[in-house]
DODREN-914591 format. One record per residue: residue in three letters; chain; x, y, z of N, C-alpha, C in turn. Coordinates in nm, 3 decimals, padded with zeros to 5 digits, always signed. Example, Ala and Ser with C-alpha at 12.3 -4.5 7.8 and 13.67 -1.06 7.14 Angstrom:
% DODREN-914591
+-----+---+---------+---------+---------+---------+---------+---------+---------+---------+---------+
|   r | c |     n_x |     n_y |     n_z |    ca_x |    ca_y |    ca_z |     c_x |     c_y |     c_z |
+-----+---+---------+---------+---------+---------+---------+---------+---------+---------+---------+
| ALA | A | +01.319 | -00.569 | +00.780 | +01.230 | -00.450 | +00.780 | +01.320 | -00.330 | +00.780 |
| SER | A | +01.285 | -00.225 | +00.708 | +01.367 | -00.106 | +00.714 | +01.290 | +00.003 | +00.787 |
+-----+---+---------+---------+---------+---------+---------+---------+---------+---------+---------+
***
This chain:
% DODREN-914591
+-----+---+---------+---------+---------+---------+---------+---------+---------+---------+---------+
|   r | c |     n_x |     n_y |     n_z |    ca_x |    ca_y |    ca_z |     c_x |     c_y |     c_z |
+-----+---+---------+---------+---------+---------+---------+---------+---------+---------+---------+
| MET | A | +00.084 | -00.117 | +00.000 | +00.000 | +00.000 | +00.000 | +00.090 | +00.124 | +00.000 |
| SER | A | +00.070 | +00.212 | -00.096 | +00.153 | +00.332 | -00.103 | +00.083 | +00.449 | -00.035 |
| ARG | A | +00.165 | +00.531 | +00.025 | +00.112 | +00.650 | +00.090 | +00.144 | +00.772 | +00.007 |
| LYS | A | +00.055 | +00.870 | +00.016 | +00.079 | +00.995 | -00.055 | +00.194 | +01.069 | +00.011 |
| LYS | A | +00.280 | +01.122 | -00.072 | +00.393 | +01.198 | -00.022 | +00.346 | +01.338 | +00.014 |
| LYS | A | +00.387 | +01.386 | +00.132 | +00.349 | +01.520 | +00.172 | +00.422 | +01.621 | +00.087 |
| SER | A | +00.349 | +01.716 | +00.036 | +00.409 | +01.821 | -00.044 | +00.471 | +01.925 | +00.047 |
| SER | A | +00.585 | +01.977 | +00.005 | +00.653 | +02.079 | +00.085 | +00.594 | +02.218 | +00.059 |
| GLN | A | +00.512 | +02.229 | -00.043 | +00.452 | +02.357 | -00.076 | +00.334 | +02.384 | +00.018 |
| PRO | A | +00.331 | +02.502 | +00.081 | +00.220 | +02.532 | +00.174 | +00.089 | +02.556 | +00.099 |
| TRP | A | -00.021 | +02.545 | +00.173 | -00.153 | +02.574 | +00.117 | -00.173 | +02.725 | +00.121 |
| GLU | A | -00.148 | +02.791 | +00.009 | -00.164 | +02.936 | +00.001 | -00.282 | +02.971 | -00.088 |
| TYR | A | -00.354 | +03.074 | -00.046 | -00.471 | +03.121 | -00.118 | -00.463 | +03.273 | -00.130 |
| VAL | A | -00.525 | +03.325 | -00.233 | -00.544 | +03.469 | -00.245 | -00.693 | +03.492 | -00.233 |
| GLY | A | -00.731 | +03.574 | -00.137 | -00.872 | +03.604 | -00.113 | -00.904 | +03.746 | -00.152 |
| GLU | A | -01.003 | +03.762 | -00.236 | -01.051 | +03.894 | -00.279 | -01.188 | +03.915 | -00.217 |
| PHE | A | -01.194 | +04.004 | -00.120 | -01.318 | +04.029 | -00.046 | -01.392 | +04.149 | -00.102 |
| ASN | A | -01.522 | +04.134 | -00.118 | -01.611 | +04.245 | -00.149 | -01.707 | +04.253 | -00.032 |
| ARG | A | -01.690 | +04.353 | +00.050 | -01.771 | +04.372 | +00.171 | -01.740 | +04.266 | +00.276 |
| CYS | A | -01.616 | +04.268 | +00.327 | -01.585 | +04.180 | +00.440 | -01.654 | +04.236 | +00.564 |
| ARG | A | -01.662 | +04.155 | +00.668 | -01.729 | +04.196 | +00.791 | -01.666 | +04.323 | +00.846 |
| GLY | A | -01.745 | +04.426 | +00.865 | -01.695 | +04.553 | +00.916 | -01.633 | +04.642 | +00.811 |
| ASP | A | -01.630 | +04.598 | +00.687 | -01.571 | +04.674 | +00.574 | -01.428 | +04.720 | +00.601 |
| ASN | A | -01.349 | +04.638 | +00.669 | -01.211 | +04.672 | +00.698 | -01.126 | +04.547 | +00.679 |
| ILE | A | -01.046 | +04.545 | +00.572 | -00.968 | +04.426 | +00.538 | -00.858 | +04.400 | +00.641 |
| ARG | A | -00.806 | +04.504 | +00.703 | -00.701 | +04.486 | +00.806 | -00.758 | +04.415 | +00.929 |
| LYS | A | -00.877 | +04.456 | +00.972 | -00.940 | +04.389 | +01.086 | -00.978 | +04.246 | +01.051 |
| CYS | A | -01.018 | +04.225 | +00.928 | -01.050 | +04.090 | +00.880 | -00.925 | +04.002 | +00.890 |
| GLY | A | -00.811 | +04.055 | +00.848 | -00.685 | +03.982 | +00.857 | -00.647 | +03.951 | +01.001 |
| ARG | A | -00.670 | +04.046 | +01.091 | -00.639 | +04.023 | +01.233 | -00.728 | +03.913 | +01.291 |
| ARG | A | -00.856 | +03.914 | +01.252 | -00.947 | +03.809 | +01.302 | -00.904 | +03.671 | +01.251 |
| LEU | A | -00.860 | +03.664 | +01.125 | -00.813 | +03.537 | +01.071 | -00.685 | +03.492 | +01.141 |
| SER | A | -00.596 | +03.587 | +01.170 | -00.471 | +03.555 | +01.240 | -00.498 | +03.499 | +01.379 |
| LYS | A | -00.598 | +03.554 | +01.448 | -00.633 | +03.506 | +01.581 | -00.681 | +03.361 | +01.579 |
| LYS | A | -00.733 | +03.319 | +01.464 | -00.783 | +03.181 | +01.452 | -00.677 | +03.086 | +01.396 |
| GLY | A | -00.552 | +03.133 | +01.385 | -00.441 | +03.046 | +01.345 | -00.408 | +03.045 | +01.197 |
| ILE | A | -00.463 | +03.137 | +01.121 | -00.437 | +03.144 | +00.978 | -00.341 | +03.259 | +00.952 |
| GLN | A | -00.232 | +03.229 | +00.882 | -00.133 | +03.333 | +00.851 | -00.183 | +03.420 | +00.738 |
| VAL | A | -00.173 | +03.553 | +00.754 | -00.226 | +03.649 | +00.657 | -00.118 | +03.748 | +00.619 |
| THR | A | -00.111 | +03.779 | +00.489 | -00.021 | +03.882 | +00.436 | -00.103 | +03.975 | +00.350 |
| PHE | A | -00.072 | +04.104 | +00.356 | -00.146 | +04.204 | +00.279 | -00.065 | +04.249 | +00.157 |
| PRO | A | -00.106 | +04.207 | +00.036 | -00.040 | +04.259 | -00.084 | -00.083 | +04.403 | -00.109 |
| PRO | A | -00.016 | +04.474 | -00.199 | -00.055 | +04.613 | -00.224 | -00.184 | +04.625 | -00.305 |
| HIS | A | -00.292 | +04.576 | -00.250 | -00.425 | +04.584 | -00.312 | -00.523 | +04.604 | -00.198 |
| LYS | A | -00.621 | +04.687 | -00.214 | -00.707 | +04.728 | -00.103 | -00.801 | +04.620 | -00.050 |
| THR | A | -00.844 | +04.528 | -00.133 | -00.944 | +04.431 | -00.088 | -00.895 | +04.286 | -00.094 |
| ALA | A | -00.766 | +04.264 | -00.114 | -00.714 | +04.128 | -00.126 | -00.619 | +04.095 | -00.012 |
| ILE | A | -00.616 | +03.968 | +00.024 | -00.519 | +03.921 | +00.122 | -00.464 | +03.785 | +00.078 |
| LYS | A | -00.340 | +03.759 | +00.115 | -00.278 | +03.628 | +00.089 | -00.292 | +03.548 | +00.218 |
| ILE | A | -00.352 | +03.431 | +00.208 | -00.385 | +03.350 | +00.324 | -00.309 | +03.218 | +00.316 |
| THR | A | -00.244 | +03.179 | +00.425 | -00.174 | +03.051 | +00.431 | -00.245 | +02.964 | +00.533 |
| ARG | A | -00.298 | +02.852 | +00.485 | -00.371 | +02.758 | +00.573 | -00.271 | +02.665 | +00.640 |
| PRO | A | -00.282 | +02.647 | +00.772 | -00.193 | +02.554 | +00.842 | -00.217 | +02.410 | +00.796 |
| GLU | A | -00.113 | +02.329 | +00.801 | -00.124 | +02.188 | +00.760 | -00.223 | +02.112 | +00.849 |
| SER | A | -00.234 | +02.153 | +00.975 | -00.320 | +02.081 | +01.069 | -00.469 | +02.113 | +01.051 |
| MET | A | -00.502 | +02.214 | +00.972 | -00.641 | +02.257 | +00.954 | -00.699 | +02.197 | +00.826 |
| SER | A | -00.817 | +02.137 | +00.836 | -00.882 | +02.082 | +00.717 | -00.938 | +02.195 | +00.632 |
| PHE | A | -00.968 | +02.164 | +00.506 | -01.023 | +02.267 | +00.418 | -01.161 | +02.309 | +00.464 |
| ALA | A | -01.239 | +02.217 | +00.518 | -01.374 | +02.251 | +00.566 | -01.367 | +02.351 | +00.682 |
| GLN | A | -01.275 | +02.329 | +00.775 | -01.258 | +02.425 | +00.885 | -01.212 | +02.560 | +00.831 |
| PHE | A | -01.115 | +02.556 | +00.742 | -01.061 | +02.678 | +00.683 | -01.170 | +02.755 | +00.609 |
| ALA | A | -01.248 | +02.685 | +00.528 | -01.354 | +02.750 | +00.451 | -01.458 | +02.815 | +00.543 |
| GLY | A | -01.492 | +02.747 | +00.651 | -01.588 | +02.803 | +00.746 | -01.538 | +02.930 | +00.811 |
| ILE | A | -01.409 | +02.933 | +00.847 | -01.350 | +03.051 | +00.910 | -01.347 | +03.168 | +00.811 |
| VAL | A | -01.307 | +03.140 | +00.688 | -01.297 | +03.247 | +00.588 | -01.436 | +03.298 | +00.548 |
| ARG | A | -01.532 | +03.207 | +00.532 | -01.669 | +03.248 | +00.498 | -01.731 | +03.335 | +00.606 |
| ALA | A | -01.692 | +03.313 | +00.730 | -01.747 | +03.392 | +00.841 | -01.704 | +03.538 | +00.834 |
| GLU | A | -01.602 | +03.568 | +00.755 | -01.552 | +03.705 | +00.743 | -01.623 | +03.785 | +00.633 |
| VAL | A | -01.717 | +03.724 | +00.564 | -01.793 | +03.792 | +00.459 | -01.921 | +03.847 | +00.520 |
| GLN | A | -01.957 | +03.971 | +00.484 | -02.081 | +04.029 | +00.537 | -02.200 | +03.940 | +00.504 |
| PRO | A | -02.290 | +03.919 | +00.601 | -02.398 | +03.822 | +00.585 | -02.494 | +03.844 | +00.469 |
| ARG | A | -02.532 | +03.964 | +00.437 | -02.637 | +03.982 | +00.336 | -02.584 | +04.025 | +00.200 |
| ILE | A | -02.476 | +04.103 | +00.197 | -02.433 | +04.160 | +00.069 | -02.288 | +04.131 | +00.032 |
| GLY | A | -02.214 | +04.060 | +00.116 | -02.072 | +04.038 | +00.091 | -02.047 | +03.924 | -00.006 |
| SER | A | -01.924 | +03.923 | -00.061 | -01.883 | +03.814 | -00.148 | -01.732 | +03.793 | -00.134 |
| LEU | A | -01.687 | +03.677 | -00.178 | -01.548 | +03.638 | -00.165 | -01.507 | +03.558 | -00.288 |
| LEU | A | -01.389 | +03.587 | -00.339 | -01.328 | +03.509 | -00.447 | -01.200 | +03.453 | -00.388 |
| LEU | A | -01.189 | +03.321 | -00.378 | -01.076 | +03.254 | -00.314 | -01.005 | +03.169 | -00.417 |
| MET | A | -00.877 | +03.198 | -00.440 | -00.798 | +03.126 | -00.541 | -00.685 | +03.049 | -00.474 |
| SER | A | -00.672 | +02.922 | -00.503 | -00.565 | +02.839 | -00.448 | -00.442 | +02.849 | -00.537 |
| LYS | A | -00.330 | +02.885 | -00.478 | -00.206 | +02.893 | -00.554 | -00.147 | +02.756 | -00.580 |
| ARG | A | -00.182 | +02.659 | -00.497 | -00.126 | +02.524 | -00.508 | -00.197 | +02.440 | -00.613 |
| THR | A | -00.330 | +02.447 | -00.618 | -00.406 | +02.363 | -00.710 | -00.464 | +02.440 | -00.829 |
| GLY | A | -00.477 | +02.571 | -00.816 | -00.538 | +02.650 | -00.922 | -00.689 | +02.658 | -00.914 |
| ASN | A | -00.749 | +02.595 | -00.814 | -00.895 | +02.600 | -00.797 | -00.939 | +02.739 | -00.755 |
| VAL | A | -01.056 | +02.778 | -00.803 | -01.114 | +02.908 | -00.769 | -01.251 | +02.883 | -00.707 |
| PHE | A | -01.276 | +02.949 | -00.594 | -01.402 | +02.934 | -00.521 | -01.467 | +03.071 | -00.507 |
| ILE | A | -01.601 | +03.072 | -00.512 | -01.677 | +03.195 | -00.495 | -01.778 | +03.174 | -00.384 |
| CYS | A | -01.789 | +03.274 | -00.297 | -01.893 | +03.276 | -00.194 | -01.966 | +03.408 | -00.211 |
| ASN | A | -02.093 | +03.402 | -00.246 | -02.172 | +03.522 | -00.268 | -02.294 | +03.516 | -00.177 |
| ASN | A | -02.303 | +03.607 | -00.084 | -02.415 | +03.607 | +00.010 | -02.539 | +03.675 | -00.045 |
| HIS | A | -02.530 | +03.734 | -00.159 | -02.646 | +03.799 | -00.222 | -02.691 | +03.710 | -00.337 |
| GLY | A | -02.790 | +03.627 | -00.312 | -02.837 | +03.538 | -00.417 | -02.910 | +03.419 | -00.360 |
| ASN | A | -02.920 | +03.315 | -00.441 | -02.999 | +03.200 | -00.399 | -02.918 | +03.094 | -00.324 |
| ARG | A | -02.786 | +03.111 | -00.313 | -02.704 | +03.018 | -00.236 | -02.614 | +03.095 | -00.139 |
| PRO | A | -02.671 | +03.160 | -00.041 | -02.590 | +03.242 | +00.049 | -02.496 | +03.158 | +00.135 |
| ASN | A | -02.376 | +03.213 | +00.156 | -02.275 | +03.156 | +00.244 | -02.230 | +03.016 | +00.204 |
| ARG | A | -02.232 | +02.985 | +00.075 | -02.181 | +02.857 | +00.026 | -02.059 | +02.886 | -00.060 |
| LEU | A | -01.955 | +02.807 | -00.040 | -01.833 | +02.821 | -00.117 | -01.844 | +02.730 | -00.239 |
| LEU | A | -01.861 | +02.786 | -00.356 | -01.880 | +02.710 | -00.478 | -01.755 | +02.711 | -00.563 |
| ARG | A | -01.715 | +02.595 | -00.610 | -01.598 | +02.586 | -00.698 | -01.637 | +02.626 | -00.840 |
| VAL | A | -01.555 | +02.710 | -00.898 | -01.584 | +02.760 | -01.034 | -01.504 | +02.678 | -01.133 |
+-----+---+---------+---------+---------+---------+---------+---------+---------+---------+---------+
***
């Protein structure tokens, strides 16, 4: 039985927030940092680079990040640098607070 080899590349994502909770991307980053997610601010007003810890599952990570989007009108575009997958969470529509793969 073969085991999957652990990749040395970290799980990095770029998150583009439209209406994060409190409309402040810096506070959003601080809240994510308090929950154990490493955050870096690129020179863009609404984007952050997010590094998911190896010990955290994607479901836990997605729940934490989705919680930072404003409940009624916010949206999030999350891009994985490792796999190339793109996810959208749009709270204004018929599937609120769901992370959908595009």
